[in-house]
C-alpha positions in Angstrom: 0.0 0.0 0.0 1.4 3.4 -1.0 2.5 5.7 1.9 0.3 8.8 2.4 1.9 12.1 1.6 3.4 14.1 4.5 0.6 16.7 4.5 -2.0 13.9 5.0 -0.1 12.3 7.9 1.1 15.3 10.0 0.0 18.8 10.6 2.1 21.8 9.7 2.8 22.5 13.3 3.9 18.9 14.0 6.4 19.1 11.1 7.7 22.5 12.3 8.2 21.1 15.8 10.3 18.2 14.5 12.4 20.3 12.2 13.0 22.8 15.0 14.2 20.0 17.3 16.7 19.0 14.6 17.9 22.5 13.8 18.6 23.3 17.5 20.4 20.0 17.9 18.0 18.2 20.3 17.5 15.2 17.8 19.7 13.8 15.1 18.8 13.7 11.4 18.0 10.0 11.4 15.5 10.4 14.2 13.8 13.4 12.5 13.6 11.5 9.3 12.0 8.5 11.0 9.4 10.8 12.7 8.5 12.6 9.5 8.5 9.4 7.5 10.2 11.0 4.5 13.4 10.2 2.5 16.7 11.8 3.3 16.7 14.1 0.3 13.2 15.3 1.0 14.1 15.8 4.7 17.0 18.1 3.9 14.8 20.1 1.4 12.3 20.6 4.2 14.8 21.6 6.8 16.5 24.1 4.4 13.1 25.6 3.5 12.1 25.9 7.2 15.4 27.4 8.2 15.3 30.0 5.5 11.8 31.3 6.0 10.2 30.0 9.2 7.3 32.5 9.1 6.0 31.4 5.7 7.0 27.7 5.8 4.1 25.4 4.8 3.7 21.7 3.9 0.3 22.3 2.3 0.1 20.4 -1.0 0.1 22.5 -4.1 -0.4 20.8 -7.4 2.2 22.0 -9.9 0.2 20.9 -13.0 -3.4 21.2 -13.8 -5.6 18.1 -13.0 -6.3 15.6 -15.7 -9.3 16.7 -17.8 -11.8 14.6 -19.6 -12.5 15.2 -23.3 -15.3 17.5 -24.3 -17.0 14.6 -26.0 -17.1 12.6 -22.8 -18.3 15.6 -20.9 -21.1 16.1 -23.4 -22.2 12.5 -23.1 -22.1 12.5 -19.3 -24.3 15.5 -19.2 -26.6 14.2 -21.9 -27.2 10.9 -20.0 -27.8 12.7 -16.7 -30.3 15.0 -18.4 -32.1 12.1 -19.9 -32.4 10.5 -16.5 -33.8 13.7 -15.0 -36.4 14.3 -17.7 -37.4 10.7 -18.4 -37.0 9.0 -15.0 -36.5 11.2 -12.0 -39.2 13.8 -12.9 -41.7 11.4 -14.5 -44.6 10.5 -12.1 -45.2 7.1 -13.6 -41.6 5.9 -13.4 -41.1 4.1 -10.1 -37.4 5.1 -9.8 -36.6 8.4 -8.2 -32.9 8.3 -7.8 -29.9 8.8 -10.2 -27.8 5.7 -10.8 -24.3 6.9 -11.6 -22.9 3.4 -11.9 -25.5 2.6 -14.5 -24.4 5.7 -16.5 -20.7 4.6 -16.1 -21.6 1.3 -17.7 -23.7 3.0 -20.3 -20.8 5.3 -21.4 -18.7 2.2 -21.8 -21.2 0.1 -23.7 -22.8 2.8 -25.7 -19.9 5.2 -26.5 -16.9 3.0 -25.7 -15.8 5.7 -23.2 -14.2 4.7 -19.9 -14.9 7.2 -17.1 -14.5 6.9 -13.3 -17.5 7.0 -11.1 -16.1 9.9 -9.1 -15.9 12.0 -12.4 -19.6 11.3 -13.2 -20.6 12.2 -9.6 -18.5 15.4 -9.8 -20.3 16.4 -13.0 -23.7 15.6 -11.5 -23.0 17.8 -8.4 -21.8 20.6 -10.6 -24.8 20.5 -12.9 -27.7 19.9 -10.4 -28.0 16.2 -11.2 -27.2 14.9 -7.8 -29.3 13.4 -5.0 -27.7 12.2 -1.8 -27.8 8.5 -0.8 -30.9 7.3 1.1 -30.4 6.2 4.7 -29.4 2.5 5.0 -32.1 0.1 6.1 -31.5 -2.0 9.1 -32.3 -5.7 8.5 -33.1 -7.8 11.5 -32.7 -11.6 11.7 -30.5 -12.0 8.7 -29.7 -15.6 7.9 -26.0 -16.6 7.5 -25.1 -19.5 5.3 -21.8 -21.3 4.8 -22.5 -23.4 1.7 -23.9 -23.0 -1.7 -27.4 -24.5 -1.7 -27.8 -24.2 2.1 -30.4 -21.4 1.7 -32.2 -20.2 -1.4 -33.8 -16.8 -0.9 -37.0 -16.7 -3.0 -39.3 -13.7 -3.5 -41.4 -11.7 -5.9 -41.9 -8.1 -6.7 -44.9 -6.4 -8.3 -43.6 -3.3 -10.1 -44.0 -1.1 -13.1 -40.9 -2.3 -14.8 -41.7 -0.8 -18.2 -43.5 2.4 -17.7 -44.4 2.7 -21.4 -46.3 -0.6 -21.1 -48.5 1.0 -18.5 -49.0 -2.2 -16.6 -47.2 -3.8 -13.6 -45.5 -7.2 -14.0 -44.4 -9.7 -11.4 -40.7 -10.4 -11.0 -39.9 -13.8 -9.4 -36.4 -14.5 -8.3 -34.4 -17.2 -6.5 -30.9 -16.4 -5.1 -28.3 -18.6 -3.6 -27.6 -16.9 -0.2 -24.0 -18.0 0.1 -22.8 -16.8 -3.3 -25.5 -14.2 -4.0 -25.8 -15.7 -7.5 -29.3 -15.3 -9.0 -30.4 -18.8 -10.0 -33.7 -17.9 -11.4 -35.4 -14.7 -12.6 -38.4 -14.2 -14.8 -41.2 -11.7 -15.4 -44.9 -12.7 -15.4 -48.1 -10.9 -16.0 -49.6 -12.2 -12.8 -48.4 -14.1 -9.8 -49.7 -17.6 -9.1 -48.7 -20.6 -7.1 -47.7 -22.5 -10.3 -45.3 -19.7 -11.4 -43.4 -20.2 -8.1 -43.5 -23.9 -8.6 -41.9 -23.4 -12.1 -39.2 -21.3 -10.5 -38.4 -24.1 -8.1 -38.4 -26.6 -11.0 -35.9 -24.6 -13.0 -33.5 -24.2 -10.0 -33.8 -27.9 -8.9 -33.5 -29.5 -12.3 -30.5 -27.3 -13.2 -28.6 -27.1 -9.9 -30.0 -29.8 -7.7 -32.1 -29.8 -4.6 -31.1 -27.1 -2.0 -31.2 -27.7 1.7 -33.8 -25.0 2.4 -35.8 -22.2 0.9 -36.2 -18.8 2.6 -39.5 -17.1 1.8 -41.9 -14.5 3.3 -45.3 -15.3 4.7 -47.3 -14.8 1.5 -50.3 -17.1 1.2 -48.6 -18.8 -1.7 -46.0 -20.1 0.7 -47.8 -20.4 4.0 -51.4 -20.7 5.3 -51.9 -18.3 8.2 -55.2 -18.5 10.1 -57.2 -15.2 10.4 -55.1 -13.7 7.6 -56.1 -15.9 4.7 -59.8 -15.3 5.3 -60.7 -16.1 1.6 -59.0 -19.6 1.8 -61.4 -22.5 1.8 -59.3 -24.0 4.6 -60.7 -21.4 7.0 -64.1 -23.2 7.0 -62.3 -26.3 8.4 -61.0 -24.3 11.4 -57.4 -25.1 10.6 -54.7 -23.2 12.4 -51.5 -21.7 10.9 -49.5 -24.4 9.0 -52.3 -27.0 9.5 -52.9 -26.6 5.7 -50.2 -26.8 3.0 -50.4 -24.4 0.0 -49.5 -25.9 -3.4 -45.9 -24.6 -3.3 -45.3 -26.0 0.1 -46.5 -29.4 -0.9 -43.9 -29.5 -3.6 -41.2 -28.7 -1.0 -42.5 -31.5 1.2 -42.3 -34.0 -1.6 -38.7 -33.0 -2.2 -37.8 -32.9 1.5 -36.6 -29.3 1.3 -36.9 -27.3 4.5 -38.8 -23.9 4.5 -37.6 -21.0 6.6 -40.0 -18.1 6.9 -39.0 -14.5 7.3 -40.6 -13.0 10.3 -40.6 -9.5 9.0 -40.0 -7.6 5.7 -36.7 -6.3 7.2 -35.4 -9.8 7.5 -35.4 -10.1 3.7 -32.6 -7.7 3.3 -30.2 -9.9 1.3 -32.6 -10.6 -1.5 -34.1 -7.1 -1.4 -30.7 -5.6 -2.5 -30.4 -7.7 -5.6 -34.1 -6.9 -6.3 -33.3 -3.2 -6.0 -30.4 -3.6 -8.3 -32.4 -5.6 -10.9 -35.4 -3.3 -10.6 -33.4 -0.2 -11.0 -31.5 -1.5 -14.1 -34.5 -3.1 -15.6 -36.7 0.1 -15.3 -33.9 2.3 -16.6 -33.2 0.2 -19.7 -36.9 -0.3 -20.4 -37.4 3.5 -20.3 -34.4 4.1 -22.6 -35.5 1.5 -25.1 -39.2 2.3 -25.0 -40.2 -1.3 -24.1 -43.9 -2.1 -24.1 -44.0 -5.9 -24.3 -43.2 -8.3 -21.5 -41.2 -10.5 -24.0 -38.9 -7.5 -24.7 -38.6 -6.9 -21.0 -37.6 -10.5 -20.4 -34.7 -10.1 -22.8 -33.5 -7.0 -20.8 -33.9 -9.0 -17.5 -31.9 -11.9 -18.9 -29.1 -9.5 -19.9 -29.1 -7.7 -16.5 -29.1 -11.0 -14.5 -26.1 -12.1 -16.6 -24.3 -8.8 -15.8 -25.1 -9.2 -12.1 -24.0 -12.8 -11.9 -20.9 -12.6 -14.1 -19.6 -9.0 -14.0 -20.7 -7.3 -10.8 -18.5 -7.6 -7.7 -20.9 -8.0 -4.8 -20.5 -5.3 -2.1 -20.6 -7.8 0.8 -18.7 -10.9 -0.5 -16.3 -8.8 -2.6 -16.6 -11.4 -5.2 -18.4 -11.9 -8.5 -21.4 -14.2 -7.6 -20.9 -16.7 -10.4 -17.2 -17.1 -9.5 -18.0 -17.6 -5.8 -20.8 -20.1 -6.6 -18.6 -22.1 -9.1 -15.8 -22.3 -6.6 -18.1 -23.6 -3.9 -19.4 -26.3 -6.2 -15.9 -27.2 -7.3 -14.5 -27.4 -3.8 -17.6 -29.4 -2.6 -18.7 -26.5 -0.3 -22.3 -27.2 -1.3 -25.5 -28.7 0.2 -27.2 -29.2 -3.2 -28.4 -32.8 -3.6 -28.7 -34.5 -7.0 -32.3 -34.5 -8.1 -33.6 -38.1 -8.8 -37.0 -39.2 -9.8 -38.0 -41.6 -7.0 -40.8 -44.2 -7.2 -43.7 -44.1 -7.5 -43.2 -40.8 -9.5 -42.9 -41.4 -13.3 -42.3 -37.8 -14.4 -41.2 -34.5 -13.1 -44.8 -33.4 -13.8 -45.8 -35.6 -10.9 -43.7 -33.4 -8.5 -43.7 -29.9 -10.0 -47.4 -29.6 -10.3 -50.6 -28.4 -8.7 -52.5 -31.0 -6.7 -56.2 -31.7 -6.2 -58.4 -34.6 -5.0 -61.6 -35.9 -6.4 -64.0 -38.8 -5.6 -64.9 -41.2 -8.5 -68.7 -41.2 -9.0 -70.9 -44.2 -10.0 -70.1 -43.7 -13.7 -66.3 -43.9 -13.0 -66.0 -40.2 -13.7 -64.6 -37.2 -11.9 -65.1 -33.5 -12.5 -62.5 -30.8 -12.5 -63.5 -27.2 -13.2 -66.7 -28.4 -14.9 -64.7 -30.7 -17.1 -65.6 -34.5 -16.9 -62.8 -37.1 -17.0 -63.6 -40.8 -17.4 -61.4 -43.2 -15.5 -62.2 -46.7 -16.7 -59.5 -48.3 -14.4 -60.8 -46.6 -11.2 -63.6 -47.8 -8.9 -66.6 -45.7 -7.7 -65.8 -44.1 -4.3 -62.0 -44.1 -4.8 -60.1 -40.9 -4.0 -58.1 -39.8 -7.0 -55.1 -37.5 -6.7 -54.8 -35.1 -9.7 -51.4 -33.9 -10.7 -52.0 -30.8 -12.8 -49.3 -29.4 -15.1 -50.3 -26.4 -17.2 -47.8 -25.7 -20.0 -48.2 -22.1 -21.1 -45.8 -22.5 -24.1 -48.1 -25.1 -25.7 -51.3 -23.9 -24.2 -52.1 -27.4 -23.0 -52.7 -28.6 -19.4 -51.9 -32.2 -18.6 -53.8 -33.9 -15.8 -52.2 -37.0 -14.4 -54.4 -39.4 -12.3 -53.1 -41.3 -9.2 -54.7 -43.6 -6.7 -52.6 -44.8 -3.7 -49.2 -44.5 -5.5 -50.7 -46.2 -8.6 -50.6 -44.2 -11.9 -53.9 -44.4 -13.7 -53.0 -42.4 -16.8 -53.2 -38.8 -18.1 -55.5 -36.6 -20.1 -55.1 -33.2 -21.6 -57.1 -30.0 -21.9 -56.6 -26.7 -23.6 -55.8 -24.1 -20.9 -58.1 -21.7 -22.8 -61.0 -24.0 -22.3 -60.9 -23.4 -18.5 -62.6 -20.0 -18.2 -61.3 -17.7 -15.5 -58.8 -20.3 -14.1 -55.3 -18.9 -13.7 -52.3 -21.2 -13.4 
């Protein structure tokens, strides 16, 4: 580490005191040099200057040459981008981002103009031209979970936000983050939030990386039934208490033997809120600049920003790039991910990552599901049938798989569009 300059280490009076001690013979040159922390040549220059003009002697730093200046082209681009942020983001009522992002502008100058500029330079120009807003006070996060392994804890959450102001509608961002490495393992935008969207997020993480030890979620009704809060749930009629009933997402976790940790307060979700804030900020800014109106376009932006976050950003807490930290943990077996295996009696991943319902076979060996009738020739009247429901939005087809006491009875398919007002 470079040694600080003399004027940053000692005051003028301290330097004068040491030089005076040397000049009147109370200390030798070697001792004075050690106290000042300068070289021998520099010491004799100082002592000569002090001896010749004690009244005007000063160690205050005076730059002999002008500071390095940026080019007029870079200056113009910095101010143009700051002005764009003020007009189209900061001052716009319908844009849910009310702060400048100087790091974003730094990356923008590099990507858009191939101009490398320091963050301090951009902030200096912002302050000088009324494009500066101070940092907001830091939030205090209670009960933060600490992990020591990749896959020990997956922080999972969603955010309802106006990510593309030109679209005029809010979308749902669902994200899963490995707590140890801070790598985002899943991120996607949806027009609405449903239990099955969260099940799909878990499916993508587990099939790609393996089964984590635990998931960390809030107390949203999708993740947890809470008595007296979920008054619209049909479980309330059965006088069930908190956690007596399992929502669809929780039933998937139980089948996979993955623990669930619930955040007791919004403040406890600090670790995933920071990546959310980073993603939301970058996503909104890029969508504004590119005039994005379709969710398919916004998804492409999100994919790019997640890639930047995972593979280019040094995390402020770990001081590492998330993907690098994650890959090293896997390589060095510092991981609690378990290999996903399809265990009997399951025959397909659709038997696990699915919605579940139960129906009783009637006297005609039929069951009804959302006013649709299914004939089950290999079932008996009175039997309870487990329905494993897998809606595929890419094909527009929903597959219903029928089970009775761990015995697979077959599958039938429906168009999702034929189920009016049913959201998966």
